[in-house]
PDB file of N, CA, C and O in Angstrom:
ATOM      1  N   UNK A   1       6.605  33.341   8.836  1.00  0.00           N
ATOM      2  CA  UNK A   1       5.809  33.372   7.592  1.00  0.00           C
ATOM      3  C   UNK A   1       4.211  32.703   7.741  1.00  0.00           C
ATOM      4  O   UNK A   1       3.877  31.538   7.525  1.00  0.00           O
ATOM      5  N   UNK A   2       3.108  34.190   8.310  1.00  0.00           N
ATOM      6  CA  UNK A   2       1.826  33.932   9.348  1.00  0.00           C
ATOM      7  C   UNK A   2       0.992  33.121   7.373  1.00  0.00           C
ATOM      8  O   UNK A   2       1.477  32.924   6.259  1.00  0.00           O
ATOM      9  N   UNK A   3       0.073  32.996   7.797  1.00  0.00           N
ATOM     10  CA  UNK A   3      -1.033  32.751   6.394  1.00  0.00           C
ATOM     11  C   UNK A   3      -0.421  31.752   5.152  1.00  0.00           C
ATOM     12  O   UNK A   3      -1.050  31.460   4.135  1.00  0.00           O
ATOM     13  N   UNK A   4       1.069  31.266   5.512  1.00  0.00           N
ATOM     14  CA  UNK A   4       1.163  30.276   4.659  1.00  0.00           C
ATOM     15  C   UNK A   4       1.405  29.293   5.020  1.00  0.00           C
ATOM     16  O   UNK A   4       2.346  29.029   5.769  1.00  0.00           O
ATOM     17  N   UNK A   5       0.084  28.017   4.271  1.00  0.00           N
ATOM     18  CA  UNK A   5       0.202  26.680   5.157  1.00  0.00           C
ATOM     19  C   UNK A   5       0.762  25.761   4.101  1.00  0.00           C
ATOM     20  O   UNK A   5       0.636  25.857   2.880  1.00  0.00           O
ATOM     21  N   UNK A   6       1.237  25.089   4.622  1.00  0.00           N
ATOM     22  CA  UNK A   6       2.651  24.164   4.639  1.00  0.00           C
ATOM     23  C   UNK A   6       0.717  22.771   4.260  1.00  0.00           C
ATOM     24  O   UNK A   6      -0.355  22.642   4.850  1.00  0.00           O
ATOM     25  N   UNK A   7       1.533  21.935   2.651  1.00  0.00           N
ATOM     26  CA  UNK A   7       0.931  20.833   3.376  1.00  0.00           C
ATOM     27  C   UNK A   7       1.827  19.625   4.218  1.00  0.00           C
ATOM     28  O   UNK A   7       3.039  19.810   4.117  1.00  0.00           O
ATOM     29  N   UNK A   8       1.407  18.328   5.092  1.00  0.00           N
ATOM     30  CA  UNK A   8       1.638  18.104   5.625  1.00  0.00           C
ATOM     31  C   UNK A   8       2.027  16.338   5.161  1.00  0.00           C
ATOM     32  O   UNK A   8       1.102  15.616   5.530  1.00  0.00           O
ATOM     33  N   UNK A   9       2.725  15.852   4.728  1.00  0.00           N
ATOM     34  CA  UNK A   9       2.918  14.953   4.035  1.00  0.00           C
ATOM     35  C   UNK A   9       2.550  13.525   4.506  1.00  0.00           C
ATOM     36  O   UNK A   9       3.222  13.201   5.485  1.00  0.00           O
ATOM     37  N   UNK A  10       1.505  12.392   4.009  1.00  0.00           N
ATOM     38  CA  UNK A  10       1.111  11.101   5.335  1.00  0.00           C
ATOM     39  C   UNK A  10       2.663  10.664   5.127  1.00  0.00           C
ATOM     40  O   UNK A  10       3.578  10.741   4.307  1.00  0.00           O
ATOM     41  N   UNK A  11       2.279  10.040   6.705  1.00  0.00           N
ATOM     42  CA  UNK A  11       3.983   8.992   6.519  1.00  0.00           C
ATOM     43  C   UNK A  11       3.321   7.916   5.808  1.00  0.00           C
ATOM     44  O   UNK A  11       2.097   7.863   5.929  1.00  0.00           O
ATOM     45  N   UNK A  12       3.923   7.017   5.063  1.00  0.00           N
ATOM     46  CA  UNK A  12       3.852   6.050   4.296  1.00  0.00           C
ATOM     47  C   UNK A  12       4.611   4.882   5.334  1.00  0.00           C
ATOM     48  O   UNK A  12       5.576   5.157   6.048  1.00  0.00           O
ATOM     49  N   UNK A  13       3.869   3.334   5.244  1.00  0.00           N
ATOM     50  CA  UNK A  13       4.101   2.183   5.568  1.00  0.00           C
ATOM     51  C   UNK A  13       5.289   2.118   4.447  1.00  0.00           C
ATOM     52  O   UNK A  13       5.595   3.066   3.724  1.00  0.00           O
ATOM     53  N   UNK A  14       6.091   0.434   4.431  1.00  0.00           N
ATOM     54  CA  UNK A  14       7.142   0.354   3.933  1.00  0.00           C
ATOM     55  C   UNK A  14       5.759  -0.422   3.008  1.00  0.00           C
ATOM     56  O   UNK A  14       6.141   0.143   1.984  1.00  0.00           O
ATOM     57  N   UNK A  15       4.712  -1.089   2.599  1.00  0.00           N
ATOM     58  CA  UNK A  15       3.883  -0.832   1.921  1.00  0.00           C
ATOM     59  C   UNK A  15       3.136   0.168   0.421  1.00  0.00           C
ATOM     60  O   UNK A  15       2.833   0.012  -0.761  1.00  0.00           O
ATOM     61  N   UNK A  16       3.142   1.188   1.481  1.00  0.00           N
ATOM     62  CA  UNK A  16       2.814   2.590   1.179  1.00  0.00           C
ATOM     63  C   UNK A  16       4.225   3.464  -0.022  1.00  0.00           C
ATOM     64  O   UNK A  16       4.320   4.329  -0.892  1.00  0.00           O
ATOM     65  N   UNK A  17       5.024   2.514   0.711  1.00  0.00           N
ATOM     66  CA  UNK A  17       6.105   3.697   0.278  1.00  0.00           C
ATOM     67  C   UNK A  17       6.963   2.560  -1.512  1.00  0.00           C
ATOM     68  O   UNK A  17       7.690   2.920  -2.438  1.00  0.00           O
ATOM     69  N   UNK A  18       6.627   1.865  -1.323  1.00  0.00           N
ATOM     70  CA  UNK A  18       6.439   0.274  -2.136  1.00  0.00           C
ATOM     71  C   UNK A  18       5.754   0.453  -3.662  1.00  0.00           C
ATOM     72  O   UNK A  18       6.141   0.718  -4.800  1.00  0.00           O
ATOM     73  N   UNK A  19       4.355   0.109  -2.897  1.00  0.00           N
ATOM     74  CA  UNK A  19       3.324   1.439  -3.804  1.00  0.00           C
ATOM     75  C   UNK A  19       3.703   2.217  -5.038  1.00  0.00           C
ATOM     76  O   UNK A  19       3.579   2.226  -6.263  1.00  0.00           O
ATOM     77  N   UNK A  20       4.594   3.305  -3.336  1.00  0.00           N
ATOM     78  CA  UNK A  20       4.364   4.637  -4.538  1.00  0.00           C
ATOM     79  C   UNK A  20       5.787   4.269  -5.354  1.00  0.00           C
ATOM     80  O   UNK A  20       5.662   3.823  -6.494  1.00  0.00           O
ATOM     81  N   UNK A  21       6.922   4.415  -4.887  1.00  0.00           N
ATOM     82  CA  UNK A  21       8.283   3.872  -5.800  1.00  0.00           C
ATOM     83  C   UNK A  21       8.194   3.222  -7.126  1.00  0.00           C
ATOM     84  O   UNK A  21       8.886   3.420  -8.124  1.00  0.00           O
ATOM     85  N   UNK A  22       6.764   2.041  -6.861  1.00  0.00           N
ATOM     86  CA  UNK A  22       7.155   1.553  -8.357  1.00  0.00           C
ATOM     87  C   UNK A  22       5.797   2.129  -8.998  1.00  0.00           C
ATOM     88  O   UNK A  22       5.066   1.584  -9.825  1.00  0.00           O
ATOM     89  N   UNK A  23       5.692   3.142  -8.501  1.00  0.00           N
ATOM     90  CA  UNK A  23       3.817   3.746  -9.594  1.00  0.00           C
ATOM     91  C   UNK A  23       2.651   2.993  -9.709  1.00  0.00           C
ATOM     92  O   UNK A  23       1.942   2.804 -10.697  1.00  0.00           O
ATOM     93  N   UNK A  24       2.529   2.507  -8.335  1.00  0.00           N
ATOM     94  CA  UNK A  24       1.325   1.621  -8.539  1.00  0.00           C
ATOM     95  C   UNK A  24      -0.097   2.306  -7.855  1.00  0.00           C
ATOM     96  O   UNK A  24      -0.446   2.795  -6.780  1.00  0.00           O
ATOM     97  N   UNK A  25      -0.563   2.069  -8.936  1.00  0.00           N
ATOM     98  CA  UNK A  25      -2.283   3.301  -8.094  1.00  0.00           C
ATOM     99  C   UNK A  25      -2.964   2.322  -7.320  1.00  0.00           C
ATOM    100  O   UNK A  25      -3.102   1.197  -7.800  1.00  0.00           O
ATOM    101  N   UNK A  26      -3.345   2.548  -6.358  1.00  0.00           N
ATOM    102  CA  UNK A  26      -3.805   1.804  -4.813  1.00  0.00           C
ATOM    103  C   UNK A  26      -5.603   1.568  -5.776  1.00  0.00           C
ATOM    104  O   UNK A  26      -6.193   0.521  -6.042  1.00  0.00           O
ATOM    105  N   UNK A  27      -5.914   2.716  -6.003  1.00  0.00           N
ATOM    106  CA  UNK A  27      -7.067   1.256  -6.949  1.00  0.00           C
ATOM    107  C   UNK A  27      -6.789   0.770  -7.784  1.00  0.00           C
ATOM    108  O   UNK A  27      -7.693  -0.035  -8.000  1.00  0.00           O
ATOM    109  N   UNK A  28      -6.012   0.676  -8.563  1.00  0.00           N
ATOM    110  CA  UNK A  28      -5.562  -0.533  -9.374  1.00  0.00           C
ATOM    111  C   UNK A  28      -5.524  -2.299  -8.886  1.00  0.00           C
ATOM    112  O   UNK A  28      -5.880  -3.354  -9.410  1.00  0.00           O
ATOM    113  N   UNK A  29      -4.972  -1.951  -7.780  1.00  0.00           N
ATOM    114  CA  UNK A  29      -3.787  -2.576  -6.556  1.00  0.00           C
ATOM    115  C   UNK A  29      -5.330  -3.423  -6.563  1.00  0.00           C
ATOM    116  O   UNK A  29      -5.669  -4.400  -7.231  1.00  0.00           O
ATOM    117  N   UNK A  30      -6.080  -2.640  -5.559  1.00  0.00           N
ATOM    118  CA  UNK A  30      -7.447  -2.794  -4.930  1.00  0.00           C
ATOM    119  C   UNK A  30      -8.131  -3.368  -6.197  1.00  0.00           C
ATOM    120  O   UNK A  30      -8.120  -4.598  -6.156  1.00  0.00           O
ATOM    121  N   UNK A  31      -8.683  -2.904  -7.235  1.00  0.00           N
ATOM    122  CA  UNK A  31      -9.133  -4.291  -7.940  1.00  0.00           C
ATOM    123  C   UNK A  31      -8.771  -5.308  -8.157  1.00  0.00           C
ATOM    124  O   UNK A  31      -9.437  -6.243  -7.714  1.00  0.00           O
ATOM    125  N   UNK A  32      -7.353  -5.633  -9.064  1.00  0.00           N
ATOM    126  CA  UNK A  32      -6.779  -6.824  -9.535  1.00  0.00           C
ATOM    127  C   UNK A  32      -7.040  -7.850  -8.187  1.00  0.00           C
ATOM    128  O   UNK A  32      -7.322  -9.048  -8.220  1.00  0.00           O
ATOM    129  N   UNK A  33      -6.890  -7.158  -7.250  1.00  0.00           N
ATOM    130  CA  UNK A  33      -6.992  -7.910  -5.581  1.00  0.00           C
ATOM    131  C   UNK A  33      -7.612  -8.468  -4.937  1.00  0.00           C
ATOM    132  O   UNK A  33      -7.415  -9.302  -4.053  1.00  0.00           O
ATOM    133  N   UNK A  34      -9.149  -7.628  -5.735  1.00  0.00           N
ATOM    134  CA  UNK A  34     -10.631  -8.085  -5.641  1.00  0.00           C
ATOM    135  C   UNK A  34     -10.046  -7.453  -3.986  1.00  0.00           C
ATOM    136  O   UNK A  34      -9.601  -8.430  -3.384  1.00  0.00           O
ATOM    137  N   UNK A  35      -9.918  -6.155  -3.101  1.00  0.00           N
ATOM    138  CA  UNK A  35     -10.515  -5.687  -1.853  1.00  0.00           C
ATOM    139  C   UNK A  35     -10.918  -4.869  -2.607  1.00  0.00           C
ATOM    140  O   UNK A  35     -10.958  -4.682  -3.823  1.00  0.00           O
ATOM    141  N   UNK A  36     -11.472  -3.995  -0.956  1.00  0.00           N
ATOM    142  CA  UNK A  36     -11.932  -2.627  -1.055  1.00  0.00           C
ATOM    143  C   UNK A  36      -9.877  -1.908  -1.595  1.00  0.00           C
ATOM    144  O   UNK A  36      -8.748  -2.400  -1.594  1.00  0.00           O
ATOM    145  N   UNK A  37     -10.555  -0.456  -1.985  1.00  0.00           N
ATOM    146  CA  UNK A  37      -9.635   0.998  -2.019  1.00  0.00           C
ATOM    147  C   UNK A  37      -9.050   1.216  -0.163  1.00  0.00           C
ATOM    148  O   UNK A  37      -7.922   1.357   0.308  1.00  0.00           O
ATOM    149  N   UNK A  38     -10.342   1.157   0.445  1.00  0.00           N
ATOM    150  CA  UNK A  38     -10.387   1.742   1.631  1.00  0.00           C
ATOM    151  C   UNK A  38      -9.486   1.273   2.155  1.00  0.00           C
ATOM    152  O   UNK A  38      -8.697   2.084   2.640  1.00  0.00           O
ATOM    153  N   UNK A  39      -9.213   0.026   2.291  1.00  0.00           N
ATOM    154  CA  UNK A  39      -8.379  -1.643   2.971  1.00  0.00           C
ATOM    155  C   UNK A  39      -6.504  -1.521   2.141  1.00  0.00           C
ATOM    156  O   UNK A  39      -5.555  -2.053   2.716  1.00  0.00           O
ATOM    157  N   UNK A  40      -6.311  -0.701   0.701  1.00  0.00           N
ATOM    158  CA  UNK A  40      -5.302  -0.517  -0.147  1.00  0.00           C
ATOM    159  C   UNK A  40      -4.594   0.621   1.074  1.00  0.00           C
ATOM    160  O   UNK A  40      -3.442   0.597   1.507  1.00  0.00           O
ATOM    161  N   UNK A  41      -5.650   1.530   1.414  1.00  0.00           N
ATOM    162  CA  UNK A  41      -5.066   2.714   1.852  1.00  0.00           C
ATOM    163  C   UNK A  41      -4.727   3.491   3.059  1.00  0.00           C
ATOM    164  O   UNK A  41      -4.156   4.541   3.355  1.00  0.00           O
ATOM    165  N   UNK A  42      -5.605   2.065   3.873  1.00  0.00           N
ATOM    166  CA  UNK A  42      -4.873   1.934   5.033  1.00  0.00           C
ATOM    167  C   UNK A  42      -3.404   1.129   5.552  1.00  0.00           C
ATOM    168  O   UNK A  42      -2.588   1.339   6.449  1.00  0.00           O
ATOM    169  N   UNK A  43      -3.530   0.289   4.665  1.00  0.00           N
ATOM    170  CA  UNK A  43      -2.092  -0.742   4.626  1.00  0.00           C
ATOM    171  C   UNK A  43      -1.219   0.312   4.645  1.00  0.00           C
ATOM    172  O   UNK A  43      -0.421   0.726   5.486  1.00  0.00           O
ATOM    173  N   UNK A  44      -1.579   0.709   3.390  1.00  0.00           N
ATOM    174  CA  UNK A  44      -0.565   2.784   2.592  1.00  0.00           C
ATOM    175  C   UNK A  44      -0.239   3.775   3.593  1.00  0.00           C
ATOM    176  O   UNK A  44       0.503   4.735   3.386  1.00  0.00           O
ATOM    177  N   UNK A  45      -0.841   3.499   4.732  1.00  0.00           N
ATOM    178  CA  UNK A  45      -0.960   4.899   5.498  1.00  0.00           C
ATOM    179  C   UNK A  45      -0.701   4.488   7.720  1.00  0.00           C
ATOM    180  O   UNK A  45      -0.218   5.093   8.677  1.00  0.00           O
ATOM    181  N   UNK A  46      -1.290   3.336   7.511  1.00  0.00           N
ATOM    182  CA  UNK A  46      -1.817   2.892   8.983  1.00  0.00           C
ATOM    183  C   UNK A  46      -0.965   2.716   8.789  1.00  0.00           C
ATOM    184  O   UNK A  46      -0.649   2.685   7.599  1.00  0.00           O
ATOM    185  N   UNK A  47       0.507   2.355  10.301  1.00  0.00           N
ATOM    186  CA  UNK A  47       1.394   1.260  10.179  1.00  0.00           C
ATOM    187  C   UNK A  47       1.201   0.249  11.154  1.00  0.00           C
ATOM    188  O   UNK A  47       1.950  -0.728  11.183  1.00  0.00           O
ATOM    189  N   UNK A  48      -0.104   0.447  12.270  1.00  0.00           N
ATOM    190  CA  UNK A  48      -0.807  -0.142  13.266  1.00  0.00           C
ATOM    191  C   UNK A  48      -1.946  -1.863  12.213  1.00  0.00           C
ATOM    192  O   UNK A  48      -2.062  -3.072  12.420  1.00  0.00           O
ATOM    193  N   UNK A  49      -2.527  -0.785  11.085  1.00  0.00           N
ATOM    194  CA  UNK A  49      -2.969  -1.817  10.634  1.00  0.00           C
ATOM    195  C   UNK A  49      -2.610  -2.899   9.558  1.00  0.00           C
ATOM    196  O   UNK A  49      -2.293  -2.747   8.378  1.00  0.00           O
ATOM    197  N   UNK A  50      -2.781  -4.269  10.464  1.00  0.00           N
ATOM    198  CA  UNK A  50      -2.093  -5.770   9.132  1.00  0.00           C
ATOM    199  C   UNK A  50      -2.829  -5.916   8.429  1.00  0.00           C
ATOM    200  O   UNK A  50      -3.752  -5.101   8.442  1.00  0.00           O
ATOM    201  N   UNK A  51      -2.867  -7.313   7.146  1.00  0.00           N
ATOM    202  CA  UNK A  51      -3.836  -7.065   6.784  1.00  0.00           C
ATOM    203  C   UNK A  51      -4.550  -8.970   7.621  1.00  0.00           C
ATOM    204  O   UNK A  51      -4.246  -9.189   8.794  1.00  0.00           O
ATOM    205  N   UNK A  52      -5.388 -10.030   6.858  1.00  0.00           N
ATOM    206  CA  UNK A  52      -5.841 -11.196   7.111  1.00  0.00           C
ATOM    207  C   UNK A  52      -4.364 -11.827   6.564  1.00  0.00           C
ATOM    208  O   UNK A  52      -3.505 -10.950   6.464  1.00  0.00           O
ATOM    209  N   UNK A  53      -4.014 -12.887   6.275  1.00  0.00           N
ATOM    210  CA  UNK A  53      -3.134 -13.742   6.125  1.00  0.00           C
ATOM    211  C   UNK A  53      -4.375 -14.210   4.622  1.00  0.00           C
ATOM    212  O   UNK A  53      -3.854 -15.080   3.925  1.00  0.00           O
ATOM    213  N   UNK A  54      -5.475 -13.877   4.220  1.00  0.00           N
ATOM    214  CA  UNK A  54      -5.690 -14.623   3.200  1.00  0.00           C
ATOM    215  C   UNK A  54      -5.545 -13.391   2.465  1.00  0.00           C
ATOM    216  O   UNK A  54      -5.305 -13.489   1.262  1.00  0.00           O
ATOM    217  N   UNK A  55      -5.684 -11.876   3.154  1.00  0.00           N
ATOM    218  CA  UNK A  55      -6.113 -10.810   1.765  1.00  0.00           C
ATOM    219  C   UNK A  55      -4.310 -10.425   1.400  1.00  0.00           C
ATOM    220  O   UNK A  55      -3.984  -9.951   0.311  1.00  0.00           O
ATOM    221  N   UNK A  56      -3.182 -10.763   2.633  1.00  0.00           N
ATOM    222  CA  UNK A  56      -2.360 -10.227   1.869  1.00  0.00           C
ATOM    223  C   UNK A  56      -1.873 -11.078   1.164  1.00  0.00           C
ATOM    224  O   UNK A  56      -1.024 -10.772   0.327  1.00  0.00           O
ATOM    225  N   UNK A  57      -2.310 -12.396   1.340  1.00  0.00           N
ATOM    226  CA  UNK A  57      -2.154 -13.876  -0.256  1.00  0.00           C
ATOM    227  C   UNK A  57      -2.359 -12.796  -1.549  1.00  0.00           C
ATOM    228  O   UNK A  57      -1.459 -12.376  -2.276  1.00  0.00           O
ATOM    229  N   UNK A  58      -3.895 -12.447  -1.630  1.00  0.00           N
ATOM    230  CA  UNK A  58      -4.274 -11.869  -2.539  1.00  0.00           C
ATOM    231  C   UNK A  58      -3.416 -10.408  -3.850  1.00  0.00           C
ATOM    232  O   UNK A  58      -3.507 -10.048  -5.024  1.00  0.00           O
ATOM    233  N   UNK A  59      -2.501  -9.996  -2.329  1.00  0.00           N
ATOM    234  CA  UNK A  59      -2.612  -8.958  -2.972  1.00  0.00           C
ATOM    235  C   UNK A  59      -1.187  -8.927  -3.211  1.00  0.00           C
ATOM    236  O   UNK A  59      -0.725  -8.132  -4.030  1.00  0.00           O
ATOM    237  N   UNK A  60      -0.378  -9.809  -2.499  1.00  0.00           N
ATOM    238  CA  UNK A  60       1.225 -10.524  -3.432  1.00  0.00           C
ATOM    239  C   UNK A  60       0.961 -10.882  -4.618  1.00  0.00           C
ATOM    240  O   UNK A  60       1.624 -10.751  -5.647  1.00  0.00           O
ATOM    241  N   UNK A  61      -0.589 -11.595  -4.333  1.00  0.00           N
ATOM    242  CA  UNK A  61      -0.532 -12.702  -5.933  1.00  0.00           C
ATOM    243  C   UNK A  61      -0.974 -11.311  -6.999  1.00  0.00           C
ATOM    244  O   UNK A  61      -1.485 -11.671  -8.059  1.00  0.00           O
ATOM    245  N   UNK A  62      -0.884 -10.408  -6.886  1.00  0.00           N
ATOM    246  CA  UNK A  62      -0.711  -9.786  -7.909  1.00  0.00           C
ATOM    247  C   UNK A  62       0.064  -8.587  -7.934  1.00  0.00           C
ATOM    248  O   UNK A  62      -0.393  -7.964  -8.892  1.00  0.00           O
ATOM    249  N   UNK A  63       1.160  -7.783  -7.319  1.00  0.00           N
ATOM    250  CA  UNK A  63       2.058  -7.459  -7.108  1.00  0.00           C
ATOM    251  C   UNK A  63       3.129  -8.683  -7.470  1.00  0.00           C
ATOM    252  O   UNK A  63       3.848  -8.392  -8.425  1.00  0.00           O
ATOM    253  N   UNK A  64       3.314  -9.678  -7.030  1.00  0.00           N
ATOM    254  CA  UNK A  64       4.162 -10.481  -7.690  1.00  0.00           C
ATOM    255  C   UNK A  64       4.020 -10.799  -9.267  1.00  0.00           C
ATOM    256  O   UNK A  64       5.052 -11.132  -9.849  1.00  0.00           O
ATOM    257  N   UNK A  65       2.802 -10.721 -10.011  1.00  0.00           N
ATOM    258  CA  UNK A  65       3.073 -10.584 -11.425  1.00  0.00           C
ATOM    259  C   UNK A  65       4.129  -9.186 -11.976  1.00  0.00           C
ATOM    260  O   UNK A  65       4.362  -8.816 -13.127  1.00  0.00           O
ATOM    261  N   UNK A  66       4.491  -8.778 -11.010  1.00  0.00           N
ATOM    262  CA  UNK A  66       5.264  -7.181 -11.952  1.00  0.00           C
ATOM    263  C   UNK A  66       6.619  -7.558 -10.724  1.00  0.00           C
ATOM    264  O   UNK A  66       7.694  -7.307 -11.270  1.00  0.00           O
ATOM    265  N   UNK A  67       6.747  -7.878  -9.821  1.00  0.00           N
ATOM    266  CA  UNK A  67       8.268  -8.263  -9.125  1.00  0.00           C
ATOM    267  C   UNK A  67       8.191  -9.337  -8.001  1.00  0.00           C
ATOM    268  O   UNK A  67       7.886  -9.220  -6.814  1.00  0.00           O
ATOM    269  N   UNK A  68       8.675 -10.748  -8.961  1.00  0.00           N
ATOM    270  CA  UNK A  68       8.133 -11.350  -8.512  1.00  0.00           C
ATOM    271  C   UNK A  68       9.104 -12.242  -7.473  1.00  0.00           C
ATOM    272  O   UNK A  68       8.938 -13.444  -7.264  1.00  0.00           O
ATOM    273  N   UNK A  69      10.644 -11.025  -6.575  1.00  0.00           N
ATOM    274  CA  UNK A  69      10.846 -11.053  -5.852  1.00  0.00           C
ATOM    275  C   UNK A  69      10.119 -10.532  -4.545  1.00  0.00           C
ATOM    276  O   UNK A  69      10.743 -10.482  -3.485  1.00  0.00           O
ATOM    277  N   UNK A  70       8.921 -10.183  -4.624  1.00  0.00           N
ATOM    278  CA  UNK A  70       8.826  -9.635  -3.833  1.00  0.00           C
ATOM    279  C   UNK A  70       8.081  -9.763  -2.543  1.00  0.00           C
ATOM    280  O   UNK A  70       6.899 -10.081  -2.676  1.00  0.00           O
ATOM    281  N   UNK A  71       8.502  -9.589  -1.363  1.00  0.00           N
ATOM    282  CA  UNK A  71       8.669 -10.336   0.002  1.00  0.00           C
ATOM    283  C   UNK A  71       7.093 -10.140   1.001  1.00  0.00           C
ATOM    284  O   UNK A  71       6.732  -8.977   1.181  1.00  0.00           O
ATOM    285  N   UNK A  72       6.537 -10.865   1.388  1.00  0.00           N
ATOM    286  CA  UNK A  72       5.564 -10.270   2.227  1.00  0.00           C
ATOM    287  C   UNK A  72       5.602  -9.302   4.158  1.00  0.00           C
ATOM    288  O   UNK A  72       4.862  -8.695   4.932  1.00  0.00           O
ATOM    289  N   UNK A  73       7.129  -9.824   4.002  1.00  0.00           N
ATOM    290  CA  UNK A  73       7.867 -10.128   5.295  1.00  0.00           C
ATOM    291  C   UNK A  73       8.170  -8.820   5.495  1.00  0.00           C
ATOM    292  O   UNK A  73       8.174  -8.290   6.605  1.00  0.00           O
ATOM    293  N   UNK A  74       8.447  -8.224   4.375  1.00  0.00           N
ATOM    294  CA  UNK A  74       9.164  -6.461   3.621  1.00  0.00           C
ATOM    295  C   UNK A  74       7.780  -5.667   4.976  1.00  0.00           C
ATOM    296  O   UNK A  74       7.855  -5.260   6.135  1.00  0.00           O
ATOM    297  N   UNK A  75       6.703  -5.800   3.978  1.00  0.00           N
ATOM    298  CA  UNK A  75       5.932  -4.642   4.204  1.00  0.00           C
ATOM    299  C   UNK A  75       4.863  -4.711   5.944  1.00  0.00           C
ATOM    300  O   UNK A  75       4.272  -3.823   6.558  1.00  0.00           O
ATOM    301  N   UNK A  76       5.081  -6.515   6.271  1.00  0.00           N
ATOM    302  CA  UNK A  76       3.885  -6.748   7.343  1.00  0.00           C
ATOM    303  C   UNK A  76       4.738  -7.712   8.243  1.00  0.00           C
ATOM    304  O   UNK A  76       4.248  -8.201   9.261  1.00  0.00           O
TER     305      UNK A  76
END
């Protein structure tokens, strides 16, 4: 099939898959956790990217309001 482009899907990290499966928007999470949208995007798409402890706490604090069983060890 020449001339047909297929869209390559980005490989998500466990964190990225969690956000996607739970319908959590990266923009919303960034605003609530007071971190940059770029950081949330990196954490969702780059397996090598790991947040600082302080940043992880800020993100998890927001996510725990919706899922009290969330465990940061599942992501990083």
